N, C-alpha and C positions, 0 to 999 in steps of 0.2 A: 193372590198371585197376579203379577203384572202380565198384560199381554205381551206376546213377542212382537218386537219391532224389527223389521228387516226391510231396508230400502237400498236400492242400488240404482243410481242415476244413470249410470252407463255400464254395460258389461265390462268386465276387467279385460277380456281379449280385445274389445274395440278400443278401449283406452290405450292399451299397450301397442297396438298396431298404429294408432295415430301418432303416439309419441315417438315410436321407432321411426316412422316414415319422416315426419318432420325434423326430428332430431338428426337425421342423417344429411340434412341440407348443409351446404358449404356455409362456412362462417362468413359473415359480411366484413367488409373492411379490406384493405390491400394485404395480400400475402408478402412476407418478408422474403426478398430475393438475394439478400446479402448486402454488404456495404458498397457503395459507389466507388469506382476506381479513383485513386488520387495520385497525382505525379506519376502517371504510368511509366514514363521514360526512366525516371529516376529509380523507381521501384524495380523495374525489369533490368537494370543495368547489371553487369557481372560483378562490379565492385563499386565501392562508394566513390563519390566525386572528389573528396579531399584526401583520398588514400594515397598520399604522395609517398609514404614510407614503404609502400609495396607490402602491406601486411598480408599474410596468408588468407585466402578467401575461404578456406575450409572452416566449417562451423566450429565454435568453441567446443572442446571436449568435455567440459564440466561446467555446471552452473555455478558451483562453489569455487569461483575465481581466486579467492583469497588463499586456497590451498597451494597455488602456484608460487606463492611468496615465501613459503616454508618458514613461517614464523608462528611458532606454537602459541605464543602469548596473544597474537592477533587472532588466531583461529579460536582460542578459548573465549576472547571477548565478544566476537561475533556470535559464537554459539549461545553464549549467555544472553546477549542482547535479543536474539531471536526467540529466546525462551521467556525472558523476564521483562522485557521492555513494556512500559504502560502503554506506549503508543501503539505497539503491535497487539497488546491485549484488547485495547478498544477497537481496533480493526477486526479482530476475531469475534468480539461481541457483536458488532455490526453484522457480521457474516451469519452468526446464529439468529439474529433478529429477522434478516431477509429470508433465511431458509424456513423459519417459523411461519413468516407472512406467506411464503409459497405454500406450505402444508395447509394453512388456514384457507387459502384461495382454492386449493385443490378439494377441500372438503365441501365447497360450494356445489360441486357436481353431484353430491350425494343428498338423499332425502333427510330431512329434519323430523324428528319424532320425540314424542313425550308420552309418559304413562301417568295414570292417575288412579287413585283408589278412594272409595267413600264408604263409610259405615255410619249410619244415622239412626236415631230412635225417635219415633213419634208418639206422644202420649196425649190423648184427649181426656182430661181429668173431670172431677166433679163439676156440676153445674151445666152438664150437657145431658142429652138424652140417654147416652150410654158411655160407659167408660171403655176406651179403646187403646190398646197398645199394639204398635207396629214397628218393625225394624225394616231399613232399607240398605242394601248393600250393592255396590257396583265397582267394577274394575274395568278400565278402558285404556286404549292406546290410540293415539292420533298421529298422523304424519302428513308432512306436506313436501312436495317436490316440484321445483320449477324446471320445467323442461327447457333445455338450452336450444331452442328452435333455431335461432339465428346465430348461434356461435358467440354471443357476448361473453358468456362465462368462459369459454375456451380462450377467447383473446384475452380476458383478464388473467387466465392462468399463464398463457404464453408471456405476457408482460412481466408477471411476478417471477417466472422462471428466468427470463432474460435479466431481470433486475437482481436476482440472487447470484447469478453468474457474473454480473458486473461488479457486485460487492465482493465476490471472491477474487476477482481480478485486482481490485482495490487493495485487497489484503496482500496479494503478491507484489504489488507495486510498493506497498509499505515496506515489505521485506527487502526489496531491492534498494530502496532509499536508506533504509536502517543499516544494512551491512556496509554501504558506501560511506555513510556518516561515520560509523565506528572506525573504518579503515583510514579515512582521512584525518579524523582526530588523533588516531594513533600515530600515524605518519608524522603529524605536526608535533606531538609530544616528543617523539623520539628525536626529531630534528632539533627541537629547542633544548633537549637535554644534552645533546652533543654540542649545540652552540654554547651552552653554559660552561661546559668543560673548556672549550677553546677560549671563550672570553676570560675565564679565570687565569689561563696562561697569559693571555694578552695583558690582563691587569698586573700580573707579576713582571711582565717585561716593562710595563709603563712605570712601575715603581722603581726598578733598577735604572731605567733611562733617566727619570726625573732626579735620582740620586746623583747620577753622573754629571747631568747638565748643572746641577747646583754646585758641584765640586769644580767644574769647569768655569762657572761664573765666579766663584770665589777666587780662582786663580786668574781671572781676567781673560779667560779664553772664550766663554760664552757670555751672552748679554742677559739682562733681566727679560727681554722679550723672548728669548730662547726658553727660559724657565716657564714663562706663562703659556707658551705654546704646548709645552709637555704637560703642564697642569691641565690645560683644556682637553688634551688627548686622553689623559687618565680619567677626568671627570666623564667624559663621553663614554669611555668604557664601562665605568660604574653605572652610568644611567642605562646602557644596554643591558648590563646584568640585572638590574632591577626590573626592566621590561621583560626579559626572558623569564625570570622568576615568576612574574605575574601570569605569563602566557602558559607556563608549566602548570600552574595551579588551575587556570581556566580549562586547559585540556584534560586535566585529571577529573575535574568536576564534570565536564561534558561527558567523558567516557563513563563516569558513575551514573549519570542521568540516562544515557543510552542503554545502559545495562540494568536499569531499574534499581539503582542504589542511591544512598545519600552521598553528599559531597564528602570527600575525604576517604570513602571506603576502599579506593583502589590506591591510595598514596603509597603504602608499603609495598604492595604487590608490583607496582609499576616503577618503584624508585630504581635509578640507575645512574651511574656517573657518566658514562659516555657510550650508550648503547648503539648498535648498528641499526640502520634503517633496513626495512625489508627489501630483500634483493629481487629485483624484477626478472621475469624469465627472459630468455634470449629473443624469443619470438612471441607475438600475440596474435592469435587466430581471431578474426573479426567476422567471418562469414560474408554474406552479400545483403543487399538492402531487402530483398524478399524474405529471407530468414529472420531479418530484424523485425519486420512487421508482425510475423508469426510468433515471435518470442516476447515482444515487449507487452507487459501486462496493461500498461495504461492505454494502449492501442485496443487491446482486448476488452477492457473496461468500456471504452467509448463505443465499440462496435456492438457490445451487448446492450448498452443503453439506447442505441439507435433501433435495435430490434424490439426492445420494450416499448419505445415510442411508436413504432409502427403498429404494434399490436393493440395499443391503447386507442387507435383511431377505430378499429373494428369494435372494440369494447364499447365506445361511445355510440357508434352508428347502430348498434343492436337496439338502442333505446327508440329508434324510429319505428319499430316493429311491435307487434302485440307479444305479450307474455302469457305463457300457459302454465298454470299452476295446478297440480293434482292434489286434491285434499282427500284424505282417507281417515276413517275412524272405525275402530272395531271395539266392541265392549260387551260385557255381560252384567246383568242386573237382576236383582230379586230380593224378596223379603226374607229369605233365609239363606244362610251360607252354602247350603247344598244346591240352591238353585244356580250357583254361579258355575257348577260343574255340568249343567245340562245344556243341550244345544237350543232348547226352546227360549233361554234367556239371552241368546246372542243377538247382537244388533251390529249390522255391517252397512257402512255408508262410504261410497266412492263417488266424488264429484270433481269434474274439471272446472277450473275457473280461469276465464280468459279476460286479460285486462289490456287496455291499449290507451296509451296517454297521447290522445289525438289533439289536445289543446294544451300546449305547454309554452306558447308565446315566443318561440325561438330558442328555448333554453337548450334543447338537444342540439340544434344546429351550432349554437355557441360552444358547447362542449366539444363537438366534432372539430370545429375550427381551432379551438384550443389545443386539442390533441394534435392536430396537423401542424400547428406552430411549434409544438413541442418536438415532434418528429424532425421538423426542419432544423430546429436548434440543435438536436442530437447529431444530425448530419453535419452541420457546420462544426460542432466539436469533434466529430471524428476526423474530418478533414484537417482540422488544426493539430489533432493529436498525431496524425500521420506526418504531416509537414514538420511539426515540432520534433519528432523522433528522428527524421532524416537530418534535420538541422543540428540536432544534438549530437548525433553520431558523427556527422561530418567535422563539426567543430572540435569534438573531442579527439578525433583521429588527427586533425591537423595540429592541434596543441601538443599532443603526445609526440607526433613526429618532429615537430620543431624543437621541442624540449629535449629530445634525444640529441639532436644536432647541437643544441646549446650546451649540453653536457660535455660533449667532446671538446668544445673550446674551453670550458671552465676546468675540465680535468688537465688540459694542456697548460692553462695558466698556473694551476696548482703545481704541476710538475716543474714548471719553469721557476716558480718561487722556491721549490724544494732544492733545486739544482743551485740557485743563487745562494741559499742558506748554506749549502754544503761548501761552496766556494769561500763564503765569508768565514766559516769555521777554519778552512785551510789557511786563509790568509792571516787569521788571528793566531793560529798556532805558529805560523811562520813569522809573525810580528810585523806584517805590512798592513794589518787593518786593526782599528781600535775595538774596544768592547762595545762602544757606541754603535759602530757599524754592524757589529754582530747582532745586537739587540734590535737594531732597525731591520735586519734581514729576517730575525725571528718573527717580528711583528708583521712584516709583509707576508710571510708564509702563513701566519695564523689568519690574516685578512682573506687571503686566497682560499684557505681552507673554509672559512665562514661562507664564502660565495658558493663553493662547491656544495657545502651542506644545504644551503638555500635551494640550489639547483636540483640536488637529490631529492629533497622533500617535495619540490614542485613536480618532479618526474613522477614520484609515486603517487602524488595526488592526481596527476593527470591520467595515470594508469587506472586508478580507481574510477575517475569520471568516465573513462572510456568503457569500463566494464558496466557501469550503470547505464550508460547510454545504449549499450547493447542489449539491456534488459536481462542481465544475468543475476543470479542469486535468489530467484523467487521459488524455484521448484525443490529447493533443499529442504524446506519445511512446508508442510501442507497445513492450512488452517482448517479448523473444524468447528 
């Protein structure tokens, strides 16, 4: 039978008291007080500087801004993109990584332990004074725990938590961008499909006009130069048709990519002769600059990275101070399995271990300086994010307001062209205008319609850009 081994370097009560006392010390490093103020006057203003259109300052009622367009096809495409986009799936995977890293860091606050078991036989055979057979059995558990005396582990956990929140904001920002990309690609597609229909009508007018000009040339009324000019006009229309067809294919493939599908997958679903563009709401609520900063996920991400950078300073400063590790081991041993169940075979050891890296040749100081520089970089990035968001929102507001005014002129121009066409038809019926005059009026009306279509598409895209600049679209889907 082995003698009982029992040693305890420090009484458990003493160790616990020391650890609790020292562990309650404040964490080293600067505490995070929030992001510094940026562009205070602009942020506190009741409305945006470029809000010339007098948009309502009330906050947007829904983050799913595309629902206000009342286009079921667009809504279905955005829903599919938010569900199946590879870009969004990658952002979701990064979020899961960051959350797992946080859980890993939180586990550093807990002790580490391992268990062991041993069974061995010893035999001293012939050739010795006596033949001996002996068995040895032992079961043990050992644990280590580093007491977070100066808050280095706490600061590391703070940094990991803030970093995880930043990555979650990155996911939200990806959702905002994705919804806007789908809507702009869809608006471009519908505009090009309508352009294609109008250009086909224009091509028919060109063919009829060319035939009339050739007849007039044959009768000596028109010159060969007139024929060439009409030929040039017709070829220009055909070139525009080819360009529009290429743009339609590109938009279809872009939408397929954004929704996580192969090129051509949406061709049948989105095929249309002359579809209507999404109709914009009569008024657009934009809120104020303060609500913008609270809503935009890229600003949230920058602020969380600033918090993480601040916490990392304390994490590195903790390396200036000693570390206390508690080592503990408990086990039983004996030459018979039954001995393992008796208190006499119990061995218990508890030892505090103090280490202090007093000679590191400036390594810790360099790490602290590096963390401080990282914090300063994060501060600058936050300032840039705020200023960029204000610039983005003001520019989008200005463009949207100006394009609305431009649309009034384009619609007036189209209305004038339609009245001119109606008069040409009346004169043609009365015999005071030629068929060529009527064809020219039809072509001019088609040209005005194309300009209006371009303006409508640009207005929808400006509306989408405005919603994106306001940070809308991200809380509709929550990443996990």
